[in-house]
PDB file with one MODEL, atoms N, CA, C and O in Angstrom:
MODEL        1
ATOM      1  N   MET A   1     -16.120  22.690   3.273  1.00  0.00           N
ATOM      2  CA  MET A   1     -16.728  21.444   3.006  1.00  0.00           C
ATOM      3  C   MET A   1     -15.582  20.426   2.765  1.00  0.00           C
ATOM      4  O   MET A   1     -14.572  20.733   2.133  1.00  0.00           O
ATOM      5  N   THR A   2     -15.787  19.229   3.286  1.00  0.00           N
ATOM      6  CA  THR A   2     -14.848  18.158   3.080  1.00  0.00           C
ATOM      7  C   THR A   2     -15.600  16.924   2.536  1.00  0.00           C
ATOM      8  O   THR A   2     -16.608  16.510   3.110  1.00  0.00           O
ATOM      9  N   ILE A   3     -15.137  16.378   1.497  1.00  0.00           N
ATOM     10  CA  ILE A   3     -15.712  15.152   0.940  1.00  0.00           C
ATOM     11  C   ILE A   3     -14.631  14.063   1.046  1.00  0.00           C
ATOM     12  O   ILE A   3     -13.531  14.212   0.513  1.00  0.00           O
ATOM     13  N   GLN A   4     -14.955  13.007   1.718  1.00  0.00           N
ATOM     14  CA  GLN A   4     -14.001  11.909   1.864  1.00  0.00           C
ATOM     15  C   GLN A   4     -14.592  10.633   1.317  1.00  0.00           C
ATOM     16  O   GLN A   4     -15.771  10.345   1.517  1.00  0.00           O
ATOM     17  N   ARG A   5     -13.787   9.886   0.642  1.00  0.00           N
ATOM     18  CA  ARG A   5     -14.172   8.592   0.133  1.00  0.00           C
ATOM     19  C   ARG A   5     -13.144   7.571   0.543  1.00  0.00           C
ATOM     20  O   ARG A   5     -11.963   7.903   0.645  1.00  0.00           O
ATOM     21  N   GLY A   6     -13.541   6.355   0.778  1.00  0.00           N
ATOM     22  CA  GLY A   6     -12.609   5.348   1.171  1.00  0.00           C
ATOM     23  C   GLY A   6     -13.033   3.966   0.757  1.00  0.00           C
ATOM     24  O   GLY A   6     -14.179   3.732   0.373  1.00  0.00           O
ATOM     25  N   ALA A   7     -12.081   3.048   0.842  1.00  0.00           N
ATOM     26  CA  ALA A   7     -12.352   1.621   0.582  1.00  0.00           C
ATOM     27  C   ALA A   7     -11.552   0.846   1.580  1.00  0.00           C
ATOM     28  O   ALA A   7     -10.388   1.158   1.832  1.00  0.00           O
ATOM     29  N   GLN A   8     -12.163  -0.164   2.153  1.00  0.00           N
ATOM     30  CA  GLN A   8     -11.499  -1.002   3.146  1.00  0.00           C
ATOM     31  C   GLN A   8     -11.976  -2.446   2.931  1.00  0.00           C
ATOM     32  O   GLN A   8     -13.167  -2.694   2.739  1.00  0.00           O
ATOM     33  N   VAL A   9     -11.061  -3.361   2.967  1.00  0.00           N
ATOM     34  CA  VAL A   9     -11.368  -4.757   2.794  1.00  0.00           C
ATOM     35  C   VAL A   9     -10.593  -5.622   3.776  1.00  0.00           C
ATOM     36  O   VAL A   9      -9.552  -5.210   4.288  1.00  0.00           O
ATOM     37  N   TYR A  10     -11.091  -6.800   4.032  1.00  0.00           N
ATOM     38  CA  TYR A  10     -10.319  -7.785   4.783  1.00  0.00           C
ATOM     39  C   TYR A  10      -9.797  -8.791   3.747  1.00  0.00           C
ATOM     40  O   TYR A  10     -10.563  -9.434   3.030  1.00  0.00           O
ATOM     41  N   GLY A  11      -8.486  -8.898   3.699  1.00  0.00           N
ATOM     42  CA  GLY A  11      -7.937  -9.769   2.661  1.00  0.00           C
ATOM     43  C   GLY A  11      -7.252 -11.020   3.193  1.00  0.00           C
ATOM     44  O   GLY A  11      -6.839 -11.875   2.409  1.00  0.00           O
ATOM     45  N   GLY A  12      -7.127 -11.140   4.477  1.00  0.00           N
ATOM     46  CA  GLY A  12      -6.425 -12.303   5.017  1.00  0.00           C
ATOM     47  C   GLY A  12      -4.941 -12.172   4.960  1.00  0.00           C
ATOM     48  O   GLY A  12      -4.412 -11.262   4.321  1.00  0.00           O
ATOM     49  N   ALA A  13      -4.283 -13.042   5.598  1.00  0.00           N
ATOM     50  CA  ALA A  13      -2.809 -12.995   5.725  1.00  0.00           C
ATOM     51  C   ALA A  13      -2.063 -13.123   4.367  1.00  0.00           C
ATOM     52  O   ALA A  13      -0.943 -12.631   4.227  1.00  0.00           O
ATOM     53  N   ALA A  14      -2.672 -13.762   3.412  1.00  0.00           N
ATOM     54  CA  ALA A  14      -1.978 -13.987   2.104  1.00  0.00           C
ATOM     55  C   ALA A  14      -1.866 -12.693   1.286  1.00  0.00           C
ATOM     56  O   ALA A  14      -1.092 -12.641   0.331  1.00  0.00           O
ATOM     57  N   THR A  15      -2.620 -11.658   1.641  1.00  0.00           N
ATOM     58  CA  THR A  15      -2.592 -10.471   0.848  1.00  0.00           C
ATOM     59  C   THR A  15      -1.485  -9.515   1.206  1.00  0.00           C
ATOM     60  O   THR A  15      -1.275  -8.515   0.519  1.00  0.00           O
ATOM     61  N   LEU A  16      -0.755  -9.819   2.301  1.00  0.00           N
ATOM     62  CA  LEU A  16       0.399  -8.985   2.727  1.00  0.00           C
ATOM     63  C   LEU A  16       1.525  -9.878   3.167  1.00  0.00           C
ATOM     64  O   LEU A  16       1.391 -10.663   4.106  1.00  0.00           O
ATOM     65  N   GLU A  17       2.628  -9.752   2.483  1.00  0.00           N
ATOM     66  CA  GLU A  17       3.863 -10.509   2.864  1.00  0.00           C
ATOM     67  C   GLU A  17       4.939  -9.535   3.210  1.00  0.00           C
ATOM     68  O   GLU A  17       5.106  -8.545   2.499  1.00  0.00           O
ATOM     69  N   TRP A  18       5.684  -9.759   4.266  1.00  0.00           N
ATOM     70  CA  TRP A  18       6.724  -8.821   4.620  1.00  0.00           C
ATOM     71  C   TRP A  18       7.916  -9.567   5.220  1.00  0.00           C
ATOM     72  O   TRP A  18       7.799 -10.695   5.699  1.00  0.00           O
ATOM     73  N   ASP A  19       9.069  -8.889   5.173  1.00  0.00           N
ATOM     74  CA  ASP A  19      10.306  -9.393   5.731  1.00  0.00           C
ATOM     75  C   ASP A  19      10.944  -8.214   6.459  1.00  0.00           C
ATOM     76  O   ASP A  19      11.579  -7.366   5.833  1.00  0.00           O
ATOM     77  N   LEU A  20      10.780  -8.160   7.765  1.00  0.00           N
ATOM     78  CA  LEU A  20      11.305  -7.025   8.539  1.00  0.00           C
ATOM     79  C   LEU A  20      12.848  -6.991   8.457  1.00  0.00           C
ATOM     80  O   LEU A  20      13.437  -5.911   8.410  1.00  0.00           O
ATOM     81  N   GLY A  21      13.486  -8.144   8.441  1.00  0.00           N
ATOM     82  CA  GLY A  21      14.938  -8.163   8.347  1.00  0.00           C
ATOM     83  C   GLY A  21      15.490  -7.530   7.105  1.00  0.00           C
ATOM     84  O   GLY A  21      16.508  -6.839   7.152  1.00  0.00           O
ATOM     85  N   ASN A  22      14.831  -7.757   5.993  1.00  0.00           N
ATOM     86  CA  ASN A  22      15.287  -7.206   4.721  1.00  0.00           C
ATOM     87  C   ASN A  22      14.614  -5.848   4.435  1.00  0.00           C
ATOM     88  O   ASN A  22      15.042  -5.139   3.524  1.00  0.00           O
ATOM     89  N   GLY A  23      13.574  -5.476   5.196  1.00  0.00           N
ATOM     90  CA  GLY A  23      12.891  -4.235   4.969  1.00  0.00           C
ATOM     91  C   GLY A  23      12.094  -4.206   3.691  1.00  0.00           C
ATOM     92  O   GLY A  23      12.088  -3.209   2.969  1.00  0.00           O
ATOM     93  N   THR A  24      11.405  -5.328   3.406  1.00  0.00           N
ATOM     94  CA  THR A  24      10.612  -5.407   2.184  1.00  0.00           C
ATOM     95  C   THR A  24       9.206  -5.870   2.491  1.00  0.00           C
ATOM     96  O   THR A  24       8.976  -6.531   3.503  1.00  0.00           O
ATOM     97  N   ALA A  25       8.265  -5.530   1.630  1.00  0.00           N
ATOM     98  CA  ALA A  25       6.889  -6.032   1.753  1.00  0.00           C
ATOM     99  C   ALA A  25       6.225  -5.979   0.401  1.00  0.00           C
ATOM    100  O   ALA A  25       6.613  -5.213  -0.481  1.00  0.00           O
ATOM    101  N   ARG A  26       5.177  -6.844   0.256  1.00  0.00           N
ATOM    102  CA  ARG A  26       4.356  -6.882  -0.941  1.00  0.00           C
ATOM    103  C   ARG A  26       2.911  -6.979  -0.524  1.00  0.00           C
ATOM    104  O   ARG A  26       2.542  -7.848   0.266  1.00  0.00           O
ATOM    105  N   GLY A  27       2.085  -6.087  -1.054  1.00  0.00           N
ATOM    106  CA  GLY A  27       0.656  -6.103  -0.742  1.00  0.00           C
ATOM    107  C   GLY A  27      -0.157  -6.298  -2.005  1.00  0.00           C
ATOM    108  O   GLY A  27       0.096  -5.646  -3.018  1.00  0.00           O
ATOM    109  N   GLU A  28      -1.139  -7.201  -1.950  1.00  0.00           N
ATOM    110  CA  GLU A  28      -2.033  -7.442  -3.097  1.00  0.00           C
ATOM    111  C   GLU A  28      -3.432  -7.679  -2.530  1.00  0.00           C
ATOM    112  O   GLU A  28      -3.878  -8.821  -2.417  1.00  0.00           O
ATOM    113  N   PRO A  29      -4.126  -6.579  -2.171  1.00  0.00           N
ATOM    114  CA  PRO A  29      -5.442  -6.740  -1.584  1.00  0.00           C
ATOM    115  C   PRO A  29      -6.506  -7.138  -2.600  1.00  0.00           C
ATOM    116  O   PRO A  29      -6.349  -6.901  -3.798  1.00  0.00           O
ATOM    117  N   PRO A  30      -7.617  -7.758  -2.104  1.00  0.00           N
ATOM    118  CA  PRO A  30      -8.700  -8.161  -3.027  1.00  0.00           C
ATOM    119  C   PRO A  30      -9.517  -6.971  -3.533  1.00  0.00           C
ATOM    120  O   PRO A  30      -9.293  -5.831  -3.127  1.00  0.00           O
ATOM    121  N   ALA A  31     -10.461  -7.253  -4.420  1.00  0.00           N
ATOM    122  CA  ALA A  31     -11.343  -6.227  -4.949  1.00  0.00           C
ATOM    123  C   ALA A  31     -12.051  -5.495  -3.799  1.00  0.00           C
ATOM    124  O   ALA A  31     -12.415  -6.117  -2.801  1.00  0.00           O
ATOM    125  N   PRO A  32     -12.241  -4.204  -3.932  1.00  0.00           N
ATOM    126  CA  PRO A  32     -12.233  -3.410  -5.173  1.00  0.00           C
ATOM    127  C   PRO A  32     -10.839  -2.933  -5.548  1.00  0.00           C
ATOM    128  O   PRO A  32     -10.700  -2.262  -6.571  1.00  0.00           O
ATOM    129  N   TYR A  33      -9.796  -3.238  -4.779  1.00  0.00           N
ATOM    130  CA  TYR A  33      -8.426  -2.864  -5.170  1.00  0.00           C
ATOM    131  C   TYR A  33      -7.972  -3.708  -6.335  1.00  0.00           C
ATOM    132  O   TYR A  33      -8.493  -4.797  -6.577  1.00  0.00           O
ATOM    133  N   SER A  34      -7.016  -3.204  -7.037  1.00  0.00           N
ATOM    134  CA  SER A  34      -6.386  -3.998  -8.142  1.00  0.00           C
ATOM    135  C   SER A  34      -4.893  -3.718  -8.143  1.00  0.00           C
ATOM    136  O   SER A  34      -4.443  -2.636  -7.765  1.00  0.00           O
ATOM    137  N   GLY A  35      -4.150  -4.702  -8.570  1.00  0.00           N
ATOM    138  CA  GLY A  35      -2.703  -4.529  -8.675  1.00  0.00           C
ATOM    139  C   GLY A  35      -1.981  -4.914  -7.393  1.00  0.00           C
ATOM    140  O   GLY A  35      -2.555  -5.530  -6.495  1.00  0.00           O
ATOM    141  N   ARG A  36      -0.693  -4.532  -7.328  1.00  0.00           N
ATOM    142  CA  ARG A  36       0.183  -4.844  -6.217  1.00  0.00           C
ATOM    143  C   ARG A  36       0.998  -3.639  -5.791  1.00  0.00           C
ATOM    144  O   ARG A  36       1.263  -2.752  -6.603  1.00  0.00           O
ATOM    145  N   GLY A  37       1.388  -3.595  -4.561  1.00  0.00           N
ATOM    146  CA  GLY A  37       2.290  -2.567  -4.069  1.00  0.00           C
ATOM    147  C   GLY A  37       3.523  -3.233  -3.515  1.00  0.00           C
ATOM    148  O   GLY A  37       3.429  -4.274  -2.865  1.00  0.00           O
ATOM    149  N   PHE A  38       4.692  -2.643  -3.765  1.00  0.00           N
ATOM    150  CA  PHE A  38       5.974  -3.194  -3.291  1.00  0.00           C
ATOM    151  C   PHE A  38       6.695  -2.156  -2.481  1.00  0.00           C
ATOM    152  O   PHE A  38       6.882  -1.028  -2.937  1.00  0.00           O
ATOM    153  N   TYR A  39       7.114  -2.527  -1.254  1.00  0.00           N
ATOM    154  CA  TYR A  39       7.820  -1.645  -0.361  1.00  0.00           C
ATOM    155  C   TYR A  39       9.254  -2.112  -0.190  1.00  0.00           C
ATOM    156  O   TYR A  39       9.531  -3.309  -0.108  1.00  0.00           O
ATOM    157  N   ARG A  40      10.174  -1.132  -0.137  1.00  0.00           N
ATOM    158  CA  ARG A  40      11.565  -1.425   0.173  1.00  0.00           C
ATOM    159  C   ARG A  40      12.123  -0.300   0.977  1.00  0.00           C
ATOM    160  O   ARG A  40      12.045   0.862   0.580  1.00  0.00           O
ATOM    161  N   ALA A  41      12.693  -0.639   2.119  1.00  0.00           N
ATOM    162  CA  ALA A  41      13.366   0.380   2.959  1.00  0.00           C
ATOM    163  C   ALA A  41      14.498   1.008   2.189  1.00  0.00           C
ATOM    164  O   ALA A  41      15.218   0.325   1.460  1.00  0.00           O
ATOM    165  N   GLY A  42      14.659   2.299   2.345  1.00  0.00           N
ATOM    166  CA  GLY A  42      15.710   2.981   1.601  1.00  0.00           C
ATOM    167  C   GLY A  42      16.780   3.591   2.474  1.00  0.00           C
ATOM    168  O   GLY A  42      16.631   3.684   3.693  1.00  0.00           O
ATOM    169  N   ALA A  43      17.830   3.993   1.857  1.00  0.00           N
ATOM    170  CA  ALA A  43      18.929   4.653   2.552  1.00  0.00           C
ATOM    171  C   ALA A  43      18.487   5.980   3.118  1.00  0.00           C
ATOM    172  O   ALA A  43      17.706   6.682   2.476  1.00  0.00           O
ATOM    173  N   GLY A  44      18.944   6.345   4.271  1.00  0.00           N
ATOM    174  CA  GLY A  44      18.608   7.623   4.854  1.00  0.00           C
ATOM    175  C   GLY A  44      17.168   7.733   5.300  1.00  0.00           C
ATOM    176  O   GLY A  44      16.667   8.846   5.461  1.00  0.00           O
ATOM    177  N   GLY A  45      16.467   6.595   5.511  1.00  0.00           N
ATOM    178  CA  GLY A  45      15.130   6.602   5.977  1.00  0.00           C
ATOM    179  C   GLY A  45      14.077   6.856   4.907  1.00  0.00           C
ATOM    180  O   GLY A  45      12.889   6.912   5.222  1.00  0.00           O
ATOM    181  N   ARG A  46      14.485   7.010   3.652  1.00  0.00           N
ATOM    182  CA  ARG A  46      13.529   7.218   2.537  1.00  0.00           C
ATOM    183  C   ARG A  46      13.198   5.885   1.922  1.00  0.00           C
ATOM    184  O   ARG A  46      14.047   5.261   1.285  1.00  0.00           O
ATOM    185  N   ALA A  47      11.929   5.425   2.112  1.00  0.00           N
ATOM    186  CA  ALA A  47      11.531   4.137   1.596  1.00  0.00           C
ATOM    187  C   ALA A  47      10.985   4.274   0.181  1.00  0.00           C
ATOM    188  O   ALA A  47      10.641   5.372  -0.256  1.00  0.00           O
ATOM    189  N   GLU A  48      10.909   3.174  -0.519  1.00  0.00           N
ATOM    190  CA  GLU A  48      10.393   3.133  -1.861  1.00  0.00           C
ATOM    191  C   GLU A  48       9.061   2.365  -1.839  1.00  0.00           C
ATOM    192  O   GLU A  48       8.982   1.268  -1.287  1.00  0.00           O
ATOM    193  N   TRP A  49       8.041   2.939  -2.430  1.00  0.00           N
ATOM    194  CA  TRP A  49       6.692   2.323  -2.503  1.00  0.00           C
ATOM    195  C   TRP A  49       6.244   2.410  -3.963  1.00  0.00           C
ATOM    196  O   TRP A  49       5.866   3.479  -4.443  1.00  0.00           O
ATOM    197  N   LYS A  50       6.289   1.286  -4.656  1.00  0.00           N
ATOM    198  CA  LYS A  50       5.930   1.316  -6.078  1.00  0.00           C
ATOM    199  C   LYS A  50       5.058   0.140  -6.447  1.00  0.00           C
ATOM    200  O   LYS A  50       4.832  -0.766  -5.646  1.00  0.00           O
ATOM    201  N   GLY A  51       4.578   0.170  -7.662  1.00  0.00           N
ATOM    202  CA  GLY A  51       3.723  -0.907  -8.136  1.00  0.00           C
ATOM    203  C   GLY A  51       2.509  -0.409  -8.873  1.00  0.00           C
ATOM    204  O   GLY A  51       2.441   0.755  -9.267  1.00  0.00           O
ATOM    205  N   SER A  52       1.548  -1.294  -9.060  1.00  0.00           N
ATOM    206  CA  SER A  52       0.371  -1.014  -9.840  1.00  0.00           C
ATOM    207  C   SER A  52      -0.884  -0.914  -9.006  1.00  0.00           C
ATOM    208  O   SER A  52      -1.977  -0.920  -9.571  1.00  0.00           O
ATOM    209  N   LEU A  53      -0.787  -0.821  -7.679  1.00  0.00           N
ATOM    210  CA  LEU A  53      -1.914  -0.796  -6.781  1.00  0.00           C
ATOM    211  C   LEU A  53      -2.838   0.395  -7.034  1.00  0.00           C
ATOM    212  O   LEU A  53      -2.383   1.538  -7.067  1.00  0.00           O
ATOM    213  N   ARG A  54      -4.129   0.129  -7.213  1.00  0.00           N
ATOM    214  CA  ARG A  54      -5.136   1.174  -7.490  1.00  0.00           C
ATOM    215  C   ARG A  54      -6.437   0.803  -6.795  1.00  0.00           C
ATOM    216  O   ARG A  54      -6.678  -0.351  -6.442  1.00  0.00           O
ATOM    217  N   VAL A  55      -7.271   1.835  -6.612  1.00  0.00           N
ATOM    218  CA  VAL A  55      -8.616   1.613  -6.073  1.00  0.00           C
ATOM    219  C   VAL A  55      -9.593   2.501  -6.837  1.00  0.00           C
ATOM    220  O   VAL A  55      -9.260   3.647  -7.136  1.00  0.00           O
ATOM    221  N   PRO A  56     -10.794   2.007  -7.163  1.00  0.00           N
ATOM    222  CA  PRO A  56     -11.768   2.825  -7.876  1.00  0.00           C
ATOM    223  C   PRO A  56     -12.307   3.931  -6.976  1.00  0.00           C
ATOM    224  O   PRO A  56     -12.393   3.779  -5.758  1.00  0.00           O
ATOM    225  N   ILE A  57     -12.667   5.050  -7.606  1.00  0.00           N
ATOM    226  CA  ILE A  57     -13.267   6.180  -6.926  1.00  0.00           C
ATOM    227  C   ILE A  57     -14.562   6.502  -7.603  1.00  0.00           C
ATOM    228  O   ILE A  57     -14.632   6.524  -8.832  1.00  0.00           O
ATOM    229  N   LEU A  58     -15.607   6.757  -6.820  1.00  0.00           N
ATOM    230  CA  LEU A  58     -16.893   7.104  -7.407  1.00  0.00           C
ATOM    231  C   LEU A  58     -16.735   8.304  -8.296  1.00  0.00           C
ATOM    232  O   LEU A  58     -16.193   9.323  -7.868  1.00  0.00           O
ATOM    233  N   GLY A  59     -17.194   8.212  -9.519  1.00  0.00           N
ATOM    234  CA  GLY A  59     -17.188   9.301 -10.463  1.00  0.00           C
ATOM    235  C   GLY A  59     -15.843   9.629 -11.068  1.00  0.00           C
ATOM    236  O   GLY A  59     -15.684  10.684 -11.681  1.00  0.00           O
ATOM    237  N   GLY A  60     -14.894   8.770 -10.914  1.00  0.00           N
ATOM    238  CA  GLY A  60     -13.542   9.041 -11.473  1.00  0.00           C
ATOM    239  C   GLY A  60     -12.792   7.811 -11.858  1.00  0.00           C
ATOM    240  O   GLY A  60     -13.248   6.685 -11.658  1.00  0.00           O
ATOM    241  N   ALA A  61     -11.619   8.044 -12.420  1.00  0.00           N
ATOM    242  CA  ALA A  61     -10.732   6.922 -12.783  1.00  0.00           C
ATOM    243  C   ALA A  61     -10.129   6.328 -11.514  1.00  0.00           C
ATOM    244  O   ALA A  61     -10.055   7.022 -10.501  1.00  0.00           O
ATOM    245  N   PRO A  62      -9.693   5.062 -11.533  1.00  0.00           N
ATOM    246  CA  PRO A  62      -9.061   4.455 -10.368  1.00  0.00           C
ATOM    247  C   PRO A  62      -7.862   5.313  -9.879  1.00  0.00           C
ATOM    248  O   PRO A  62      -7.108   5.868 -10.679  1.00  0.00           O
ATOM    249  N   LEU A  63      -7.721   5.396  -8.566  1.00  0.00           N
ATOM    250  CA  LEU A  63      -6.700   6.183  -7.935  1.00  0.00           C
ATOM    251  C   LEU A  63      -5.469   5.339  -7.709  1.00  0.00           C
ATOM    252  O   LEU A  63      -5.550   4.250  -7.141  1.00  0.00           O
ATOM    253  N   ARG A  64      -4.342   5.831  -8.146  1.00  0.00           N
ATOM    254  CA  ARG A  64      -3.067   5.149  -7.936  1.00  0.00           C
ATOM    255  C   ARG A  64      -2.632   5.294  -6.480  1.00  0.00           C
ATOM    256  O   ARG A  64      -2.639   6.403  -5.946  1.00  0.00           O
ATOM    257  N   LEU A  65      -2.252   4.192  -5.830  1.00  0.00           N
ATOM    258  CA  LEU A  65      -1.878   4.187  -4.436  1.00  0.00           C
ATOM    259  C   LEU A  65      -0.412   3.955  -4.191  1.00  0.00           C
ATOM    260  O   LEU A  65      -0.039   3.623  -3.065  1.00  0.00           O
ATOM    261  N   THR A  66       0.429   4.109  -5.167  1.00  0.00           N
ATOM    262  CA  THR A  66       1.877   3.915  -5.019  1.00  0.00           C
ATOM    263  C   THR A  66       2.593   5.069  -5.721  1.00  0.00           C
ATOM    264  O   THR A  66       1.999   5.810  -6.504  1.00  0.00           O
ATOM    265  N   GLY A  67       3.863   5.197  -5.423  1.00  0.00           N
ATOM    266  CA  GLY A  67       4.682   6.179  -6.091  1.00  0.00           C
ATOM    267  C   GLY A  67       5.336   7.141  -5.093  1.00  0.00           C
ATOM    268  O   GLY A  67       5.087   7.070  -3.889  1.00  0.00           O
ATOM    269  N   PRO A  68       6.173   8.038  -5.614  1.00  0.00           N
ATOM    270  CA  PRO A  68       6.962   8.926  -4.745  1.00  0.00           C
ATOM    271  C   PRO A  68       6.111   9.955  -3.993  1.00  0.00           C
ATOM    272  O   PRO A  68       6.620  10.571  -3.057  1.00  0.00           O
ATOM    273  N   ALA A  69       4.870  10.167  -4.347  1.00  0.00           N
ATOM    274  CA  ALA A  69       4.005  11.092  -3.593  1.00  0.00           C
ATOM    275  C   ALA A  69       3.600  10.547  -2.256  1.00  0.00           C
ATOM    276  O   ALA A  69       3.106  11.295  -1.412  1.00  0.00           O
ATOM    277  N   PHE A  70       3.795   9.240  -2.028  1.00  0.00           N
ATOM    278  CA  PHE A  70       3.418   8.646  -0.759  1.00  0.00           C
ATOM    279  C   PHE A  70       4.591   8.485   0.155  1.00  0.00           C
ATOM    280  O   PHE A  70       5.661   8.049  -0.269  1.00  0.00           O
ATOM    281  N   GLU A  71       4.405   8.833   1.416  1.00  0.00           N
ATOM    282  CA  GLU A  71       5.417   8.636   2.435  1.00  0.00           C
ATOM    283  C   GLU A  71       5.078   7.322   3.162  1.00  0.00           C
ATOM    284  O   GLU A  71       4.004   7.203   3.753  1.00  0.00           O
ATOM    285  N   VAL A  72       5.973   6.354   3.121  1.00  0.00           N
ATOM    286  CA  VAL A  72       5.693   5.036   3.669  1.00  0.00           C
ATOM    287  C   VAL A  72       6.796   4.619   4.661  1.00  0.00           C
ATOM    288  O   VAL A  72       7.931   5.092   4.606  1.00  0.00           O
ATOM    289  N   ARG A  73       6.404   3.711   5.569  1.00  0.00           N
ATOM    290  CA  ARG A  73       7.361   3.131   6.482  1.00  0.00           C
ATOM    291  C   ARG A  73       6.804   1.803   6.973  1.00  0.00           C
ATOM    292  O   ARG A  73       5.598   1.561   6.923  1.00  0.00           O
ATOM    293  N   MET A  74       7.692   0.957   7.442  1.00  0.00           N
ATOM    294  CA  MET A  74       7.276  -0.344   7.976  1.00  0.00           C
ATOM    295  C   MET A  74       7.721  -0.390   9.424  1.00  0.00           C
ATOM    296  O   MET A  74       8.907  -0.262   9.726  1.00  0.00           O
ATOM    297  N   ASP A  75       6.768  -0.573  10.311  1.00  0.00           N
ATOM    298  CA  ASP A  75       7.030  -0.671  11.750  1.00  0.00           C
ATOM    299  C   ASP A  75       6.662  -2.025  12.250  1.00  0.00           C
ATOM    300  O   ASP A  75       5.775  -2.683  11.706  1.00  0.00           O
ATOM    301  N   SER A  76       7.327  -2.442  13.271  1.00  0.00           N
ATOM    302  CA  SER A  76       6.920  -3.675  13.958  1.00  0.00           C
ATOM    303  C   SER A  76       6.490  -3.276  15.371  1.00  0.00           C
ATOM    304  O   SER A  76       7.042  -2.352  15.968  1.00  0.00           O
ATOM    305  N   ALA A  77       5.507  -3.985  15.882  1.00  0.00           N
ATOM    306  CA  ALA A  77       5.008  -3.719  17.226  1.00  0.00           C
ATOM    307  C   ALA A  77       4.902  -5.000  17.982  1.00  0.00           C
ATOM    308  O   ALA A  77       4.564  -6.042  17.421  1.00  0.00           O
ATOM    309  N   VAL A  78       5.187  -4.933  19.246  1.00  0.00           N
ATOM    310  CA  VAL A  78       5.035  -6.073  20.115  1.00  0.00           C
ATOM    311  C   VAL A  78       3.901  -5.737  21.062  1.00  0.00           C
ATOM    312  O   VAL A  78       3.945  -4.742  21.785  1.00  0.00           O
ATOM    313  N   GLY A  79       2.885  -6.584  21.043  1.00  0.00           N
ATOM    314  CA  GLY A  79       1.730  -6.212  21.839  1.00  0.00           C
ATOM    315  C   GLY A  79       1.192  -7.337  22.563  1.00  0.00           C
ATOM    316  O   GLY A  79       0.208  -7.192  23.288  1.00  0.00           O
TER     317      GLY A  79
ENDMDL
END
């Protein structure tokens, strides 16, 4: 059995700011999310993703969405 839960919102362009040249980004999505996430490209391909970003989960405490348990990267695409 698999139980999956998710949250998805449209936040507009102001909720995500990035600088590809510096390898940084900041995300602050609207409710039901709370807090902010900060991305920084790291040496050796290991990026840093930290902050207070959380999302509520049915029947539980808000889930933290940042920290070393997450593997993150920033890509650019031309389309």
